[in-house]
Phi, psi and omega in degrees: 000136178266155177236152178228149172275118182265345180184162180210136176272168175286157179281133176260119183274132176049050181230113181283331180231073185291147173232121179257135174250066183234153176239131176234119178262126181234125177263120179242121176278105185301328182287335181256337187291113180064019180299130177082004180267346184079005180256153176289144177298132179183181177211158178262144169251128183247150177243127180235147172264117181277127178247137183285321187246003178217178181297139177297149182256131175282123183266311183177187184207170169216155179251131177258121182269117181296327179301319178297320179296319179295320184283344181232064187294338181273343178280121183260312183269129181237138180252129180232131176288144173268115181269127181282153181285319186284314188252350179053040171229160184299130177260345184173201180206160170256141163242115189235139169275107179238132182230134176262123177252142176269000000 
């Protein structure tokens, strides 16, 4: 499976608990998204530590299930645990305003 970057936030310098006030609109064609893969339609949100003089470090990720967004159209804020790569337990969380439009 190939992956694409659908959006990127700005880098927060020296911030342990960053808060982004950014909007990213992503159009996903539900009929084509992951069609034939046997997987539920969704996408990953990744967390990276940006380093100025060395390679950026991958911190963790969460998966957003499009089916959940469709089934709860009135729910705007969604909380997702950030799963770490090394230990596979939640390292923190995202609270995101996600809305599914038809």
